[in-house]
C-alpha positions in Angstrom: 14.0 -20.2 -12.0 13.4 -17.2 -14.3 16.3 -17.8 -16.6 15.7 -16.0 -19.9 12.9 -13.7 -18.5 13.5 -10.0 -19.1 12.2 -7.8 -16.3 12.3 -4.0 -16.4 12.0 -1.9 -13.2 10.8 1.7 -13.8 11.4 3.8 -10.7 10.6 3.0 -7.1 11.8 3.3 -3.5 13.8 1.2 -1.1 11.3 -1.6 -1.4 12.4 -2.2 -5.0 15.9 -3.1 -3.9 14.6 -6.3 -2.2 12.6 -7.1 -5.4 15.6 -6.6 -7.6 17.8 -8.8 -5.4 15.1 -11.6 -5.4 14.6 -11.6 -9.2 18.4 -11.6 -9.9 18.7 -14.6 -7.5 16.1 -16.3 -9.7 18.3 -15.6 -12.7 16.0 -13.1 -14.4 17.6 -10.6 -16.8 17.0 -7.3 -15.0 17.0 -3.8 -16.5 16.8 -0.7 -14.2 15.3 2.6 -15.4 15.4 5.6 -13.0 18.1 4.2 -10.8 21.0 6.5 -11.8 21.9 7.4 -8.3 21.6 3.9 -6.8 24.8 3.1 -4.9 24.1 -0.6 -4.5 25.4 -2.9 -7.2 23.6 -6.0 -8.4 25.4 -8.6 -10.5 24.2 -8.8 -14.1 21.9 -5.8 -13.8 21.7 -3.3 -16.7 20.8 0.4 -16.4 18.9 2.2 -19.1 17.0 5.4 -19.9 13.2 5.4 -20.3 12.9 5.1 -24.1 10.6 2.9 -26.2 13.6 1.0 -27.4 14.4 -0.1 -23.9 11.0 -1.8 -23.6 10.5 -3.6 -26.9 11.7 -7.0 -25.6 10.7 -6.9 -21.9 8.6 -9.7 -20.5 7.5 -7.8 -17.3 7.5 -4.2 -16.2 7.7 -3.5 -12.4 6.4 -0.1 -11.4 6.7 1.4 -7.9 4.1 0.5 -5.2 2.4 3.8 -5.9 2.1 3.0 -9.7 1.8 5.9 -12.2 0.3 9.3 -11.5 -2.5 10.7 -13.6 0.0 12.8 -15.6 2.2 9.8 -16.3 4.9 10.5 -13.7 6.5 7.5 -12.0 8.1 8.1 -8.6 11.7 7.3 -8.0 14.1 8.2 -5.2 17.1 6.9 -7.0 17.3 9.5 -9.8 17.0 13.3 -10.2 15.5 12.8 -13.7 11.7 12.8 -14.1 10.2 9.5 -15.2 7.1 10.0 -17.4 5.3 7.1 -19.0 3.9 8.1 -22.4 1.9 6.4 -25.1 5.0 5.7 -27.1 6.4 3.6 -24.2 3.2 1.6 -24.0 3.1 1.1 -27.7 6.6 -0.5 -27.5 5.8 -3.0 -24.8 5.0 -6.4 -26.1 1.4 -7.5 -25.8 2.5 -10.6 -23.8 4.2 -8.4 -21.2 2.5 -7.7 -17.8 2.8 -4.5 -15.8 3.1 -5.1 -12.0 2.4 -2.4 -9.5 1.1 -1.9 -6.0 -2.0 0.1 -7.0 -3.1 1.2 -10.5 -4.7 4.6 -10.8 -7.3 5.2 -13.5 -4.7 6.7 -16.0 -2.5 3.6 -15.9 -5.5 1.3 -16.2 -6.8 3.2 -19.2 -3.4 3.2 -20.9 -3.0 -0.6 -20.4 -6.6 -1.2 -21.6 -5.9 0.9 -24.7 -2.8 -1.2 -25.6 -4.1 -4.5 -24.4 -1.5 -4.9 -21.7 -2.4 -6.7 -18.5 -1.8 -4.8 -15.3 -1.5 -6.6 -12.0 -2.3 -4.7 -8.7 -0.3 -6.5 -6.0 -2.0 -4.6 -3.2 -5.4 -6.0 -4.3 -4.2 -9.5 -3.5 -5.3 -10.9 -0.2 -1.9 -12.4 0.6 0.0 -9.2 0.0 -2.5 -7.1 1.9 -2.5 -9.4 4.9 1.3 -9.4 5.1 1.4 -5.6 4.6 -1.1 -5.2 7.5 1.6 -6.1 9.9 4.0 -3.2 9.2 0.9 -1.0 8.8 -0.3 -1.8 12.3 3.2 -1.3 13.7 3.6 2.0 11.9 0.2 3.2 13.1 1.1 2.3 16.7 4.3 4.3 16.4 2.4 7.3 15.2 -0.1 6.9 18.0 2.6 6.8 20.7 4.5 9.8 19.2 1.3 11.9 19.1 -0.3 11.2 22.4 0.5 11.7 26.1 -1.2 8.5 27.3 -0.4 4.8 27.0 -2.1 2.5 24.5 -2.8 0.2 27.5 -6.2 1.0 29.0 -6.9 3.5 26.2 -10.3 3.4 24.5 -9.5 2.8 20.8 -11.7 2.4 17.7 -10.9 0.7 14.4 -13.2 1.5 11.5 -13.4 -1.4 9.0 -12.6 -5.1 9.7 -10.9 -5.9 6.5 -7.3 -7.2 6.1 -5.7 -4.2 7.8 -8.5 -3.4 10.3 -8.4 -6.9 11.7 -4.7 -6.8 12.3 -4.9 -3.3 13.8 -7.7 -4.3 16.2 -5.8 -7.4 17.4 -2.6 -5.5 17.9 -4.3 -2.8 20.0 -6.1 -5.4 22.1 -2.8 -7.2 22.6 -1.4 -4.0 24.1 -4.3 -3.8 26.5 -6.5 -1.2 24.7 -10.3 -1.5 25.0 -11.1 -1.9 21.3 -14.4 -1.0 19.5 -14.7 -2.1 15.8 -17.0 -0.4 13.3 -18.3 -2.8 10.7 -20.9 -2.8 7.9 -21.7 -6.5 7.6 -23.4 -8.8 10.1 -20.7 -11.5 9.6 -18.0 -8.9 10.5 -20.0 -7.9 13.6 -20.2 -11.6 14.6 -16.4 -12.1 14.1 -15.5 -8.9 16.0 -17.7 -10.1 18.9 -16.2 -13.6 18.8 -12.7 -12.1 19.0 -13.5 -10.1 22.1 -13.9 -6.6 20.6 -16.9 -4.4 21.0 -18.5 -4.3 17.6 -21.0 -1.7 16.3 -22.3 -0.7 12.8 -20.7 2.2 11.2 -24.1 3.8 10.5 -24.2 4.3 14.3 -20.7 5.8 14.5 -21.9 9.1 16.1 -23.1 7.1 19.1 -19.7 5.6 19.9 -17.1 8.3 19.7 -17.9 10.6 22.7 -15.3 9.0 25.0 -12.8 7.6 22.5 -9.0 8.2 22.7 -7.8 6.8 19.4 -9.5 6.2 16.0 -7.9 4.2 13.3 -9.7 4.3 10.0 -9.3 1.8 7.1 -12.4 2.7 5.1 -11.5 4.6 1.9 -14.6 6.8 1.8 -15.7 9.8 3.9 -16.8 8.3 7.2 -15.3 10.6 9.9 -17.3 13.6 8.8 -17.6 17.0 10.5 -20.7 15.7 12.3 -18.7 12.9 13.8 -15.7 15.0 14.6 -17.9 17.5 16.5 -18.7 14.7 19.0 -15.0 13.4 19.4 -13.1 14.6 22.5 -10.4 17.1 21.8 -7.8 14.8 23.2 -8.6 12.1 20.6 -6.2 11.2 17.8 -7.4 10.1 14.4 -5.0 8.1 12.2 -6.4 7.5 8.8 -4.8 4.4 7.1 -7.1 4.5 4.0 -5.6 5.3 0.6 -5.6 9.0 -0.3 -7.6 11.2 0.3 -8.6 9.0 3.3 -12.0 8.9 5.0 -11.7 11.9 7.3 -12.7 15.6 7.1 -9.2 16.8 7.9 -10.2 20.5 7.4 -12.9 20.4 10.1 -10.7 18.3 12.4 -8.0 21.0 12.2 -10.6 23.7 12.8 -11.9 22.0 15.9 -8.5 21.2 17.2 -8.7 17.4 16.9 -5.4 15.9 15.6 -6.0 13.9 12.4 -3.1 12.3 10.5 -3.3 10.7 7.0 -1.0 7.8 6.9 -1.2 5.7 3.7 1.8 3.6 2.6 3.1 2.9 6.1 4.8 -0.4 5.2 7.2 1.4 2.8 7.9 4.1 5.3 8.4 2.2 8.6 9.7 -1.1 7.3 10.8 -0.9 3.6 12.9 -4.0 3.9 10.1 -6.2 5.1 7.6 -4.5 2.7 10.1 -5.1 -0.1 10.4 -8.8 0.8 6.6 -9.2 0.8 6.5 -7.8 -2.8 9.6 -9.7 -3.9 8.3 -13.1 -2.7 4.9 -12.5 -4.4 6.3 -11.2 -7.6 8.9 -14.1 -7.8 6.1 -16.6 -7.4 3.8 -14.9 -10.0 6.6 -14.6 -12.6 7.6 -18.3 -12.1 3.9 -19.3 -12.6 3.7 -17.3 -15.8 7.0 -18.7 -16.9 5.8 -22.3 -16.4 2.6 -21.6 -18.3 4.6 -20.1 -21.1 6.9 -23.1 -21.3 10.1 -21.3 -20.4 
């Protein structure tokens, strides 16, 4: 249980509702900032404004999955007021406090480093990323079906990257009867893709494998689907880029050539916010309980 632990939520989307519910069930003292328009009511939850005074005794700060932008803004769909984290807020947070977020952009990392506050990136954890790969794959399939005039079954698809998301994406496509190629960089990933029945190739040879492709799903967060690659892709092909912004596709050239390319980061929170919220909630609850046990609460 988290009895006596003070947790402050600053902004967020529908996923945070699952996290709030879970932490209140664990008896944490929960404070909500940036939830003015929230209709749901949670027992024992306090609402506050974003001030240094509201943060002086908090044990954990929960930011949205998207973290904090470079200008300090924190996203919220539950308030019309802007949330901007400033140095005065970080100064007020106790040094024993941890900040939890999905991803931490450079500005947040720098602030936390300056004030000796530990930041935990949940999406960097293997368990969270693997669980999230399920709604990501489902959302990508939904987008593929909506934006094509052929079936996934018997299509020629390609997945770039065989990490946590790429592996789930490839298996899902194969399960629907697609003929799946997987682009990899490492020999061990090549071997695993071959063992699983995919057609593996090395990404350095990407240009040799796209001439008859129907669907490309990219998970590599660096420019890989370049203008030179797009020039060899059939006009009918659809590119769905699942990498974090700005993705790994030359979207400008794709549009110029008439190849449809969609950037689709953050699909779990879009297509399945309840499931995505539960993934975060279960992980956060476990981490906070571990910290609480270490601290002798």
